[in-house]
C-alpha positions, -999 to 999 in steps of 0.1 A, spaced: 200 -742 854 223 -761 836 257 -746 826 252 -751 781 219 -733 789 236 -704 811 263 -697 791 240 -697 766 224 -670 776 259 -658 779 259 -658 741 231 -646 732 235 -615 756 270 -610 739 256 -614 705 233 -584 707 254 -566 729 285 -571 700 251 -563 676 237 -532 697 271 -522 695 273 -527 659 237 -507 653 252 -477 670 289 -477 655 275 -479 624 249 -447 634 283 -426 647 301 -431 620 270 -419 591 273 -396 618 302 -387 612 301 -389 572 279 -370 569 288 -337 597 330 -342 580 304 -343 543 291 -309 554 327 -297 568 340 -306 537 315 -289 510 317 -259 536 363 -256 528 348 -258 492 320 -226 492 355 -213 511 379 -223 490 360 -212 460 354 -173 467 392 -176 467 415 -174 436 445 -194 438 474 -204 424 474 -193 390 438 -178 389 451 -149 418 482 -140 392 455 -132 362 432 -116 386 459 -88 396 467 -87 361 435 -79 353 432 -56 378 466 -34 377 459 -33 344 421 -13 346 436 2 365 459 17 344 435 21 319 415 44 340 447 64 349 457 66 310 419 73 300 420 103 329 455 113 319 440 120 286 404 140 294 425 162 313 451 173 287 416 172 263 401 198 285 433 221 293 439 221 253 406 229 247 407 263 277 436 268 261 420 273 229 395 295 239 410 316 258 436 320 222 407 326 202 394 356 219 426 367 226 427 367 181 394 384 181 401 420 211 430 421 189 418 419 155 390 440 171 421 466 184 435 464 148 409 477 129 397 504 158 434 519 151 432 519 114 398 532 112 409 561 136 441 563 118 422 575 87 399 587 98 425 617 115 440 615 79 410 626 60 400 648 85 441 665 81 433 659 40 400 683 44 421 708 64 446 704 39 422 703 11 399 734 24 417 752 49 410 781 68 415 795 29 379 778 24 357 807 50 358 841 41 379 872 60 364 889 91 371 917 107 359 895 140 345 862 143 318 854 169 320 818 190 291 806 171 307 811 140 341 795 155 320 768 162 304 763 127 342 761 119 359 737 133 323 711 130 333 717 94 366 711 95 364 679 127 350 645 120 311 645 134 326 619 160 356 637 170 339 670 174 325 669 211 364 659 218 380 690 202 349 712 216 355 700 254 393 709 246 389 744 233 366 753 257 390 745 288 419 763 271 402 797 260 367 790 256 364 794 222 382 831 224 410 829 195 423 858 208 429 849 243 464 852 262 478 838 296 488 871 313 516 840 329 525 821 304 520 841 267 495 810 255 480 819 228 440 814 210 423 787 209 447 767 220 472 781 240 499 773 218 531 784 238 549 798 221 521 819 204 543 818 168 532 781 164 503 788 147 521 805 120 532 767 108 489 761 94 488 798 83 504 834 81 470 852 95 467 830 123 462 863 145 434 870 134 418 842 112 403 817 141 402 787 113 438 791 109 443 781 142 414 756 144 442 737 118 472 742 134 450 727 164 440 699 147 465 687 135 488 689 167 461 663 182 462 644 158 498 638 154 503 644 192 479 618 206 462 598 173 429 623 172 412 649 194 395 622 215 429 604 226 440 638 231 412 647 254 416 615 277 449 630 281 437 667 292 411 646 318 439 626 335 465 660 331 446 690 328 471 698 301 481 684 267 
């Protein structure tokens, strides 16, 4: 082989190597460019999910406003619930007070009517007798005492004297149906108090009404204290 031929092969070989290197370089460059693009794409996706700069400030302010609005709404709802509960309690209290006032007024009216009836008819409306049975005395009382108060009235007389208008407490001197002490208290209802049970009934009913408001209230006191 001549020097020229050898040189030609060397040149050709060098050219081939250069070409291959170029190809490899191009491929390598393409691969690096492709990988770089993918990395950039991944970076872009991650950054898109995180607000930056002014966007972050706006988003933070929006979240704060939402939290404040929710807190205000919750506070307002709590106040409304408390106010509604207070209104219900006030309404119930008002109803209870009204009912109590009406009941008290009714009892006062009944007591006044009973006192008026006693004053109008009194013991003088019953015929005078030398003596009276328990049934007769109870019949007198039923005409002088309001129907819804009679049972209470009767309980007191049962315990105090057993409907004996001549009953005397040996130790204290208390006398009559209601064991008045001193016995002369009956005289305010009539001079015949020693012989007329109706006069004693008139006095006893007036005493219960003026001292306790009604016979039933007097009976409630008696049950708690065993005296009235």
